[in-house]
N, C-alpha and C positions, 0 to 999 in steps of 0.2 A: 786316281790315287797317286801320290808322289812316292818316290823311292830314293833312298840316299845315293844310289848308283846313277841317278839321272839328274840332269839339269832340268829345272822347271821353268817353262815359258808361260807367262801370263799374257793373254791377249784379249782384245775386245771383240768377242764373237758377234756383237751387234753391228760391227763395221764391215761392210762387204769387202772393202779394200784389205783390211787386216785379215779377214777370213780367207781371202784369195791367197795372200802371201803365206799364211800359216798352212793352208792346204798344199801349197807347193813344197814347203819344208817337210811336211809329214810324209810326202811321197819319195823323199830323197833317201838314198842309202845313208845310214848313220842315224836316222830319225828315231830308231829304237832306243837310243841313249837319251832321248828327250821326253819329258812329260809335258803335255800341252793342257793348260787350264784356261777355259773360257771364263773370264772374270766379269762378263756382262750380266751374270745372274747374281742376285742379291746374296744367295747362300754360298757363293764361292769362297773358298778359304785361300787367303793370300799369304798367311804366315806372318811372323814377326817383322816389324819395320816397314810393312807395306799395307796401306789401306786400299780398299776397293776403288775409291775416288782417284788415288794416285796411280793405281794400276790402269784405270780407264783412260787417264790423261796421257800416259807415256808407256812405251814398251819396257817391260822388265823381265829379267831372268834371274832365278835363284841358282847359284852355283852349287856344286856338290858339297862344298864346305859350309853352305848356309849363307854365304855373302850374297848381297843383292846388287845386281848391275842394272843400269837403265840406259835408254837412248842408244847411241851408236855403240857403246861398249857392250851392251846386251846383244845387239845384232852380231857383233864380231864373235862373241861367245857362242852363239848359235852356229855361225859359219864354221867355227873350229870343229864342230861335231859332224859336219856334212862334207864328205870327201870332195864333192863337186864344187863346194864353196870355200874350201880351205885357201885357195889362191886369193880370195877376197880378204880373208882374215889376215893372211901374210901381208898383203898390200896395206891394209888398215894399220898395221903395226909399224910401218915405215915412219920415220920421224916426221911429225907434223900432220900426218894423214888423219888420225883419229879425231883431233880437235876440229879439223875441217868437216869430217863426216858428222860430228856432233852439231856444228853450226848449220849444216844442211838439214839435219833432222829437226832441229829447233825451228828452222824456217818452214819446214813442211808441216809441222804440227798445227798451225792455225789454218792451213788449207785442207787438212784431213776431213773435217766435218762436211765441207762443201763437196769434196770429191766423193765421199761416201754417199751423200745425198744424190749426187749425179749418177753414181753407179746403181743406186736403188731405183731411180727413175728409169734408167736405161734397161735395167733388168726386168721391169714390168712390161716392157714393150715386146 
C-alpha cells in the first residue's frame, strides 16, 4: 500500500536481477521511506500516467508530490533516500553525469532479458 509520505518504487519482480537490486535497497537504512511495488503481477496498481507495460520496460519511481521519474533519474531519487547511497546521488547531480547515467541505463535495457535468463539458469543449479 502506498503512502503520501513515501516514494513509490515500481519494479519487475519477475526479473531476478531487479529483485536482487531491490532486495539490497530494502535492507538499507532509509528504506522505510520507500514503498516497493512489484508490477510483474497483472493486478498491480501503477497509478496515473504509468501503465504496467511501461513499468515493466523501465525503472520508475513516483515522488511524494505524485510526479513520475524513470530511468537514471528514478535511481538517483532512490539513492537520495538511502544514507549509504547519497554519495552516488550527489555524484549523479554533477553537470553532465545524469545524462551519461541515462545513456548507460538505456544501453543496459536490451541486455536485461538475457542477464535475467542467465541468472535464472544459474539459480537452478
